[in-house]
C-alpha positions in Angstrom: 15.9 -32.2 -120.0 14.0 -35.3 -119.4 10.7 -33.6 -118.8 8.8 -30.7 -117.5 5.3 -30.2 -116.2 3.3 -27.7 -114.1 0.2 -28.0 -112.0 -2.2 -25.3 -110.8 -4.1 -25.8 -107.6 -7.3 -24.2 -106.4 -5.4 -21.3 -104.8 -3.8 -20.2 -108.1 -0.4 -21.3 -106.9 1.8 -23.1 -109.5 4.0 -26.0 -108.5 6.5 -27.1 -111.2 9.2 -29.6 -111.3 12.1 -29.6 -113.7 13.4 -33.1 -114.0 16.8 -34.2 -115.3 17.6 -37.7 -114.1 17.5 -37.6 -110.3 18.1 -33.9 -110.1 15.0 -31.7 -109.6 14.2 -28.1 -108.8 11.2 -27.3 -106.6 9.5 -24.0 -107.4 6.3 -22.4 -106.2 5.0 -18.9 -106.9 6.4 -18.0 -103.5 9.8 -18.6 -105.2 10.9 -21.3 -102.7 13.7 -23.1 -104.5 15.4 -26.3 -103.4 17.6 -28.5 -105.5 18.7 -32.1 -105.0 16.8 -35.3 -103.9 13.3 -33.9 -103.6 9.8 -35.3 -103.1 6.6 -34.5 -105.0 4.4 -33.8 -102.0 2.0 -30.9 -102.5 -0.2 -29.6 -99.7 -1.7 -26.4 -98.4 -3.2 -25.2 -95.1 -2.1 -23.2 -92.1 1.0 -21.1 -91.9 3.8 -22.8 -93.8 7.5 -22.7 -93.1 10.5 -24.7 -94.4 13.8 -25.6 -92.6 16.9 -27.6 -93.3 18.0 -30.1 -90.7 21.7 -30.6 -89.7 21.7 -33.7 -91.9 20.6 -31.8 -95.0 16.9 -33.0 -94.9 14.4 -30.3 -96.0 11.2 -30.3 -93.9 8.0 -28.4 -94.5 5.8 -27.4 -91.5 2.1 -26.4 -91.5 1.0 -24.7 -88.3 -2.7 -24.4 -87.5 -3.3 -21.9 -84.7 -7.0 -22.1 -85.4 -9.3 -24.5 -87.2 -8.8 -25.1 -91.0 -8.2 -27.7 -93.6 -5.0 -29.5 -94.6 -5.4 -30.2 -98.3 -3.2 -32.6 -100.1 -3.1 -32.2 -103.9 -0.2 -34.4 -104.8 1.6 -37.4 -103.3 4.0 -38.6 -106.0 6.6 -40.4 -103.9 10.3 -40.2 -104.6 11.7 -43.8 -104.1 14.9 -42.3 -102.7 13.0 -40.7 -99.8 11.5 -43.6 -97.7 8.1 -43.0 -96.1 7.9 -39.4 -97.4 4.1 -39.6 -97.4 4.0 -40.5 -93.7 3.4 -37.1 -91.9 4.5 -36.3 -88.4 2.1 -34.3 -86.3 1.6 -32.8 -82.9 -2.0 -32.3 -81.7 -2.7 -30.3 -78.5 -6.1 -29.5 -77.0 -7.2 -26.4 -75.2 -6.3 -26.0 -71.5 -9.0 -25.9 -68.8 -9.9 -22.6 -67.2 -8.7 -21.9 -63.7 -11.1 -21.4 -60.8 -12.1 -18.0 -59.4 -12.8 -17.6 -55.7 -10.2 -19.8 -53.9 -9.4 -21.1 -57.4 -7.5 -24.2 -58.3 -5.5 -24.6 -61.5 -6.9 -25.8 -64.8 -5.6 -28.9 -66.4 -3.5 -28.9 -69.6 -5.0 -29.9 -72.9 -4.2 -33.5 -74.0 -1.2 -34.1 -76.2 -1.0 -36.6 -79.1 2.1 -36.9 -81.3 3.9 -39.3 -83.6 7.0 -37.3 -83.8 10.0 -39.6 -84.0 12.0 -39.6 -80.8 9.6 -37.5 -78.7 9.1 -38.7 -75.2 5.3 -38.7 -75.5 5.0 -40.4 -78.9 1.5 -41.9 -78.7 0.0 -41.3 -82.1 -0.2 -43.6 -85.2 1.5 -43.5 -88.6 -0.7 -41.5 -91.0 0.2 -41.9 -94.7 -0.9 -39.0 -97.0 -3.4 -39.4 -99.8 -5.0 -36.8 -102.0 -7.9 -35.1 -100.2 -8.9 -32.7 -97.5 -8.4 -33.2 -93.8 -10.4 -31.1 -91.4 -8.4 -29.6 -88.5 -10.4 -28.5 -85.4 -8.3 -26.5 -82.8 -9.8 -26.5 -79.3 -10.3 -23.2 -77.4 -9.1 -22.7 -73.9 -11.7 -22.8 -71.1 -13.2 -20.0 -69.2 -13.9 -20.1 -65.4 -15.6 -23.4 -64.6 -15.3 -24.5 -68.3 -13.0 -27.3 -69.6 -10.8 -26.8 -72.6 -12.1 -27.9 -75.9 -10.8 -31.0 -77.7 -8.6 -30.7 -80.8 -9.1 -33.2 -83.6 -6.9 -33.9 -86.7 -6.0 -37.0 -88.7 -8.6 -39.3 -87.0 -7.0 -38.4 -83.6 -8.7 -36.5 -80.7 -6.8 -34.8 -78.0 -9.0 -34.2 -75.0 -9.5 -30.7 -73.5 -8.0 -30.0 -70.1 -10.2 -30.3 -67.0 -11.4 -27.0 -65.4 -10.3 -25.7 -62.0 -12.5 -25.4 -59.0 -14.0 -22.4 -57.3 -15.4 -21.9 -53.8 -18.8 -20.1 -53.5 -18.9 -16.4 -52.9 -22.5 -15.2 -53.1 -21.6 -11.5 -52.6 -19.4 -11.7 -55.7 -21.9 -13.8 -57.6 -19.6 -16.8 -57.8 -21.2 -20.3 -57.6 -19.4 -23.2 -56.1 -17.5 -25.3 -58.6 -15.9 -27.9 -56.3 -15.6 -31.3 -57.9 -12.4 -31.6 -59.9 -12.9 -32.5 -63.5 -11.1 -35.0 -65.7 -9.6 -34.1 -69.1 -6.5 -34.4 -71.2 -4.9 -33.5 -67.9 -7.1 -33.1 -64.9 -8.0 -29.9 -63.1 -6.8 -29.3 -59.5 -9.0 -30.2 -56.5 -10.6 -27.2 -54.7 -11.2 -26.2 -51.1 -14.3 -28.1 -50.5 -15.5 -26.6 -47.2 -15.3 -30.1 -45.6 -12.9 -32.0 -43.5 -11.9 -34.3 -46.3 -9.5 -33.5 -49.2 -10.9 -32.8 -52.7 -9.2 -35.0 -55.2 -7.8 -33.7 -58.5 -9.3 -34.7 -61.8 -7.9 -37.6 -63.7 -5.9 -37.3 -66.9 -6.5 -39.2 -70.2 -4.1 -42.1 -70.5 -1.2 -41.3 -72.7 -2.2 -37.6 -73.1 -1.7 -36.1 -69.7 -1.8 -36.4 -65.9 -4.1 -35.9 -63.0 -4.5 -32.6 -61.1 -3.3 -32.2 -57.5 -5.6 -32.7 -54.5 -7.1 -29.8 -52.6 -6.5 -29.9 -48.8 -9.2 -30.6 -46.3 -11.0 -27.5 -44.9 -10.9 -28.5 -41.2 -8.3 -25.7 -40.9 -8.2 -22.2 -42.4 -4.7 -23.1 -43.7 -6.0 -25.4 -46.5 -5.3 -24.8 -50.1 -6.1 -25.9 -53.7 -4.4 -28.4 -56.1 -2.5 -27.5 -59.2 -3.6 -28.5 -62.6 -2.1 -31.6 -64.3 0.5 -31.1 -67.0 1.5 -33.3 -70.0 4.6 -34.7 -68.2 3.7 -34.4 -64.6 0.7 -34.4 -62.2 -0.3 -31.3 -60.5 1.0 -31.2 -56.9 -1.3 -31.5 -53.9 -2.0 -28.7 -51.5 -0.5 -29.2 -48.1 -1.2 -27.9 -44.6 2.0 -26.8 -42.9 2.8 -28.1 -39.4 3.3 -24.6 -37.9 0.3 -22.8 -39.3 -0.1 -20.4 -42.2 3.6 -19.8 -42.8 3.9 -23.3 -44.1 0.7 -23.7 -46.0 1.1 -24.3 -49.7 -1.3 -24.5 -52.6 -0.4 -27.0 -55.3 1.8 -26.3 -58.3 0.8 -26.9 -61.9 2.4 -30.0 -63.5 5.2 -29.6 -66.0 4.3 -29.8 -69.7 6.3 -31.2 -72.6 8.8 -29.7 -75.1 8.8 -30.0 -78.9 11.4 -29.0 -81.4 9.1 -29.4 -84.4 10.5 -26.9 -86.8 14.3 -26.7 -86.2 13.9 -23.6 -84.1 14.7 -25.1 -80.7 12.5 -26.5 -77.9 9.1 -24.8 -77.1 7.1 -26.0 -74.1 3.4 -26.9 -74.3 0.6 -28.2 -72.0 1.7 -27.1 -68.5 -0.9 -27.3 -65.7 -2.3 -24.1 -64.1 -1.1 -22.9 -60.7 -3.5 -22.4 -57.8 -4.4 -19.2 -55.9 -2.8 -17.5 -52.9 -4.2 -15.3 -50.2 -2.8 -12.4 -48.1 -5.4 -13.2 -45.5 -3.9 -16.7 -44.8 -0.4 -15.9 -46.2 -0.6 -18.5 -49.1 1.5 -17.7 -52.1 -0.1 -18.1 -55.5 1.8 -21.0 -57.2 3.3 -21.1 -60.6 1.9 -23.0 -63.4 3.9 -25.9 -64.8 6.3 -25.0 -67.6 4.4 -25.1 -70.9 2.4 -21.9 -71.5 0.2 -22.3 -68.4 -1.2 -19.6 -66.1 0.1 -18.8 -62.7 -2.1 -18.7 -59.6 -2.9 -15.2 -58.5 -1.6 -13.7 -55.3 -3.9 -11.6 -53.2 -1.8 -8.5 -52.6 -2.5 -6.5 -49.3 -2.4 -3.1 -51.1 -2.7 -3.5 -54.9 -5.8 -5.5 -55.9 -5.1 -8.4 -58.2 -1.6 -7.1 -58.8 -0.5 -10.3 -60.4 -3.7 -11.2 -62.3 -2.1 -10.7 -65.7 -0.2 -13.9 -65.2 -3.4 -15.9 -64.7 -4.1 -16.5 -68.3 -2.3 -19.3 -70.2 -0.6 -18.6 -73.5 -2.8 -19.3 -76.5 -1.7 -22.1 -78.8 0.3 -23.8 -76.0 -2.6 -25.7 -74.4 -1.7 -24.8 -70.8 -4.2 -24.7 -68.0 -5.4 -21.4 -66.6 -4.3 -20.2 -63.1 -6.6 -20.0 -60.1 -7.6 -16.6 -58.7 -7.9 -15.2 -55.2 -10.6 -15.1 -52.6 -13.7 -13.1 -53.4 -12.5 -12.6 -56.9 -14.7 -13.2 -59.9 -11.8 -13.2 -62.3 -9.9 -16.3 -63.3 -7.1 -17.6 -65.6 -8.2 -18.6 -69.0 -6.9 -21.8 -70.5 -4.7 -21.6 -73.5 -6.0 -22.6 -76.9 -4.6 -25.7 -78.6 -2.6 -26.1 -81.8 -1.9 -28.6 -84.6 1.4 -28.8 -86.4 2.1 -31.1 -89.4 5.4 -31.7 -91.0 6.9 -33.9 -93.8 10.1 -34.1 -95.8 10.5 -32.1 -99.0 13.9 -33.5 -99.6 16.6 -35.6 -98.2 20.4 -36.1 -98.2 21.8 -33.7 -100.7 18.9 -31.3 -101.0 20.0 -27.7 -100.9 18.5 -24.2 -100.7 19.0 -22.2 -103.9 17.1 -19.0 -103.0 19.1 -17.8 -100.0 21.6 -15.0 -100.6 23.8 -15.9 -97.7 24.9 -18.7 -95.4 25.3 -18.9 -91.7 23.2 -19.6 -88.6 20.0 -21.7 -88.8 18.2 -20.9 -92.0 14.4 -20.9 -92.4 12.2 -20.1 -95.3 8.7 -18.6 -94.9 7.1 -19.2 -98.3 4.3 -16.8 -97.7 6.7 -13.9 -98.0 8.8 -15.3 -99.4 11.3 -14.5 -96.7 14.5 -16.1 -95.5 15.6 -16.0 -91.8 19.1 -16.6 -90.6 19.0 -17.1 -86.8 22.2 -17.1 -84.9 21.8 -18.4 -81.3 25.5 -19.3 -81.2 28.5 -17.5 -82.7 29.4 -17.9 -86.3 29.8 -16.0 -89.6 27.2 -14.4 -91.9 28.6 -14.9 -95.4 26.8 -12.7 -97.9 27.0 -14.2 -101.4 25.1 -11.5 -103.3 24.0 -8.1 -102.2 20.9 -8.2 -99.9 18.4 -5.3 -100.1 15.4 -4.8 -97.8 17.0 -6.8 -94.9 15.7 -6.4 -91.3 18.0 -7.1 -88.4 17.4 -7.8 -84.7 20.2 -8.2 -82.1 20.0 -8.9 -78.4 22.7 -9.2 -75.8 22.6 -11.9 -73.2 20.3 -11.5 -70.2 21.6 -10.9 -66.7 21.3 -13.5 -64.0 18.8 -13.1 -61.1 20.1 -11.9 -57.7 20.8 -14.0 -54.7 18.6 -14.3 -51.6 20.4 -14.9 -48.3 18.0 -14.4 -45.4 14.3 -14.1 -44.6 14.5 -10.3 -44.0 15.6 -9.5 -47.5 14.9 -10.3 -51.2 16.6 -10.1 -54.5 15.9 -8.7 -57.9 15.3 -10.3 -61.3 18.0 -10.2 -64.0 17.7 -7.4 -66.6 17.3 -8.3 -70.3 20.0 -7.8 -72.8 19.8 -4.6 -74.8 18.2 -4.8 -78.2 19.3 -3.2 -81.5 16.9 -3.2 -84.5 16.9 -1.9 -88.1 13.8 -2.2 -90.1 15.4 -1.9 -93.6 19.0 -1.9 -94.8 21.2 -3.1 -97.6 24.0 -5.6 -96.7 26.9 -5.7 -99.2 28.8 -8.9 -100.1 31.2 -9.7 -97.3 31.8 -12.1 -94.4 30.5 -10.7 -91.1 31.5 -12.2 -87.8 28.7 -12.8 -85.4 29.4 -13.1 -81.6 26.5 -14.1 -79.4 26.6 -12.9 -75.8 26.1 -15.6 -73.2 23.5 -15.1 -70.4 24.8 -14.2 -66.9 25.5 -17.1 -64.6 23.2 -17.7 -61.7 24.6 -18.3 -58.2 23.8 -19.3 -54.7 25.9 -16.9 -52.5 28.0 -14.6 -54.7 27.3 -11.7 -57.0 25.2 -12.8 -59.9 26.6 -12.7 -63.4 26.1 -10.0 -66.0 24.9 -10.8 -69.5 27.5 -10.6 -72.2 27.6 -8.4 -75.3 26.4 -9.6 -78.8 28.2 -8.1 -81.8 27.6 -8.1 -85.5 28.1 -5.6 -88.3 30.4 -3.7 -86.0 27.7 -2.8 -83.5 27.0 -4.0 -79.9 23.8 -5.2 -78.2 24.9 -4.9 -74.5 24.4 -7.6 -72.0 21.8 -7.3 -69.3 22.5 -6.2 -65.7 22.3 -8.8 -63.0 19.6 -8.7 -60.3 20.8 -6.9 -57.2 21.1 -9.2 -54.3 20.1 -8.8 -50.7 23.3 -8.4 -48.6 25.6 -7.6 -51.5 24.5 -4.0 -51.6 26.1 -1.5 -54.0 28.8 -3.9 -55.0 26.3 -5.8 -57.0 26.5 -4.7 -60.7 22.8 -4.0 -61.7 23.5 -1.8 -64.7 23.3 -3.3 -68.2 21.6 -3.2 -71.6 18.4 -3.4 -69.4 19.0 -2.9 -65.7 18.7 -5.7 -63.1 16.0 -5.4 -60.3 16.8 -4.0 -56.9 17.1 -6.2 -53.8 15.6 -5.2 -50.4 18.2 -4.7 -47.6 21.0 -3.7 -49.8 21.2 -2.4 -53.3 17.5 -1.6 -53.3 17.5 0.7 -56.3 17.1 -1.0 -59.7 20.0 -0.9 -62.1 20.1 1.7 -64.9 19.8 0.8 -68.6 22.9 1.4 -70.7 21.7 0.4 -74.2 21.5 3.2 -76.8 21.3 3.4 -80.6 24.4 2.3 -82.4 25.9 3.2 -85.8 27.6 0.6 -87.9 31.0 1.2 -89.6 31.9 0.3 -93.2 30.7 -1.5 -95.2 27.3 -0.7 -93.6 28.5 2.9 -93.3 26.5 5.1 -91.0 23.5 2.8 -90.6 21.8 3.8 -87.3 20.2 0.9 -85.4 17.5 1.8 -82.9 18.3 0.8 -79.3 16.0 -0.6 -76.7 16.7 -0.9 -73.0 15.0 0.0 -69.7 15.9 0.2 -66.0 15.3 -2.5 -63.5 12.6 -2.0 -60.8 13.3 -0.7 -57.3 12.6 -3.1 -54.4 9.5 -2.2 -52.4 9.6 -0.9 -48.8 8.8 -3.5 -46.2 5.4 -2.3 -45.3 2.7 -2.3 -46.3 3.8 -3.9 -49.6 5.8 -6.8 -48.1 9.4 -7.5 -48.9 9.5 -7.6 -52.7 12.5 -7.4 -55.0 12.5 -5.4 -58.2 11.7 -7.1 -61.5 14.4 -7.0 -64.2 14.0 -4.3 -66.8 12.8 -5.4 -70.2 13.4 -4.0 -73.7 9.9 -2.7 -73.8 9.2 -1.7 -70.2 10.9 -0.7 -67.0 10.7 -3.2 -64.1 8.7 -2.5 -60.9 8.7 -3.9 -57.4 7.3 -7.5 -57.7 6.9 -7.1 -61.5 9.3 -7.7 -64.4 9.4 -5.4 -67.4 8.0 -6.7 -70.7 9.9 -7.3 -73.8 9.7 -5.3 -77.0 7.4 -6.6 -79.7 9.0 -7.1 -83.2 6.1 -8.3 -85.4 8.2 -9.6 -88.3 10.0 -11.9 -85.9 6.9 -13.5 -84.4 7.5 -16.8 -86.0 7.1 -20.2 -84.4 10.5 -21.3 -85.5 12.2 -18.3 -83.8 13.2 -18.2 -80.1 10.3 -16.0 -79.1 7.3 -17.1 -80.9 4.9 -14.4 -79.6 7.3 -11.8 -81.1 8.4 -10.3 -77.8 12.2 -10.3 -77.1 14.1 -9.3 -74.0 11.7 -9.8 -71.1 12.9 -9.0 -67.6 13.6 -11.7 -65.0 11.1 -12.4 -62.2 11.8 -11.4 -58.6 11.5 -13.0 -55.2 9.9 -11.9 -52.0 10.8 -12.6 -48.3 8.8 -14.1 -45.5 8.9 -13.2 -41.8 6.4 -13.9 -39.1 5.9 -10.2 -38.3 5.8 -8.7 -41.8 3.5 -9.3 -44.8 4.4 -12.1 -47.1 6.7 -11.3 -50.0 5.6 -12.3 -53.4 7.6 -14.2 -56.0 6.7 -13.2 -59.5 6.9 -14.5 -63.0 9.4 -13.3 -65.6 8.0 -11.6 -68.7 8.3 -12.6 -72.3 11.0 -15.2 -71.8 12.3 -14.0 -68.5 12.8 -16.6 -65.8 10.4 -17.0 -62.8 11.7 -15.9 -59.4 12.1 -18.5 -56.7 9.8 -19.3 -53.9 11.0 -17.3 -50.9 9.9 -19.2 -47.7 12.6 -19.1 -45.0 13.0 -18.1 -41.4 14.4 -20.2 -38.6 12.5 -23.4 -39.2 13.3 -26.1 -41.6 11.2 -26.6 -44.7 8.5 -29.3 -44.3 9.3 -30.5 -47.8 12.1 -28.5 -49.5 11.5 -30.3 -52.8 8.2 -28.5 -53.2 9.5 -25.0 -53.3 9.9 -23.5 -56.7 13.4 -22.8 -57.9 14.3 -19.8 -60.0 14.2 -20.4 -63.8 16.6 -19.2 -66.4 15.7 -16.8 -69.2 14.8 -18.5 -72.5 17.8 -19.2 -74.6 18.1 -17.0 -77.7 15.6 -14.4 -76.3 18.1 -12.2 -74.4 15.8 -12.4 -71.3 16.7 -12.0 -67.7 17.0 -14.9 -65.2 14.8 -15.2 -62.1 16.1 -14.3 -58.6 17.1 -17.0 -56.2 15.5 -18.4 -53.1 16.4 -18.9 -49.4 15.7 -22.6 -49.4 16.3 -23.3 -45.7 18.0 -22.0 -42.6 21.5 -22.5 -43.8 22.0 -20.0 -46.6 25.5 -21.1 -47.6 24.3 -24.6 -48.3 20.6 -24.4 -48.7 20.0 -21.3 -50.8 18.2 -21.9 -54.0 20.3 -20.6 -56.9 19.2 -17.8 -59.1 18.4 -18.4 -62.7 20.9 -17.8 -65.6 20.1 -15.1 -68.1 19.0 -16.2 -71.5 21.6 -16.1 -74.3 21.5 -13.4 -76.9 20.5 -13.7 -80.6 21.0 -12.2 -84.0 18.2 -12.7 -86.6 18.6 -11.4 -90.2 15.5 -11.5 -92.4 15.4 -10.6 -96.1 13.1 -11.3 -99.1 13.9 -14.0 -101.6 
């Protein structure tokens, strides 16, 4: 052996390197072991995880969900790993709060990154040196309050601009009209004047402007959506035929990062603006990226959709606007800082894992290994694994189809879930088959989710959303049931997932099963025409509301498909519009489930068909349901908006090193 040394840092962790020529082993007291061509970088701070890229590079990621310090205690560079001391980072500020009364959407927090190949790369190279680097993570804004800036590595991402509110003295709400600039700008409000209210400007390179509010010379005006990282918020429009065509602005789309090998996660979407039953506006969706949706003023259930107003923390999205005479609002999402650098390159390999297969991650704080299968493969156990935890989900069902303005369709049901908190896995090769999500469609029966299998047990695919006009022929049953569709198949599909028992060699291990029924569609009055939300693994669906996923706390990791720890959310549903009945309400999916489509229709052509929200798919690898489809225009066979695909299933195996 050419040499050996150990270093103790101020947190009593030992970092040692055994050196023999160019071959090194990397050890910490968390027992993270890599061998091969390794660097000598030593740093602490935030939540730490390691992953291996497809090319064999080993990366370490530090995630700061709140303020802290990134401390570098060693930067000895390996000459075989070029630029190892140049970190990559993503810095996202807090999103602006949405408005309250007649509220517009908040702007997304600004985005700065130097990640190689990212479409928003705007940061500078930052070489490491020994020392401490303060990290300040900006909070999301409350009503009338912008998001706070996030600072790290001499870079400042500006907080998102706040949304606007109209005055409501009876509810104690002051007027907050002027749109505000920010990382991305807040949406323009309803100014009570015959001129539009412009959206706030975005910071160059970090975001985009908010959408304009419409002039108030007509009662059919609306508010602008908040700006997103990749797209401006859309302007509110006044329809040519009165309230049935009025539209508030959408939130702008955010940006996606695959920073830790776990797949794309969206950040910094703009907040949606409010809707009103009085003037038949629909609340609009926030842009993709953790943003809040605009609230819909329901004619019977007050603030029924208010839970979707808040943006997701640590995604930097803008908050959604709330309804008339409401003092509530959507809170902006807090920001985040993530830092990564290479630990090794080329031939570096993981020595601590007891198995191969799937995407492998190491959480050094455990220390715990994760094998994540989001595509089929084999789990090859090299030595017996004790204390393993396993989570399996089938593919989510697709959302149902919407064919005319007098009906509506249901959201797709989530795939069923199987979970075992602790088991022993003997040495063997185990085939893993990942169930695909159901296929969305325009004018046929929507697709069922497919079954996921591993260890001889089955997590069943989710039921498809029941479609208006397909009636009882539409297969709504599944691991979690699909939502019902009004005017045919109005009852939500039943759940079929149950506990399952594994055969040898995991003899008689009982896995807990999770599945819930889809929601029934609502009656036409006084609730409006609303489809049923897809059932989730943690909650049944309801009319106009998707069921939540089941939380699994040990799988709440940023590098896994469902970072908040909820898997198997139901797909969102659609509503219907007629000129004699109350407006139907499209709704968001839950915990990875896709949004339902916008449902405007009738006998008149759309003023601008490109503005209407399409259904979204369930998140890949979460087993979530797809959103239900939309009418689109007056020619259903050609103009229907397709329903969203279900999210594919997943198998995740966790065990201690």
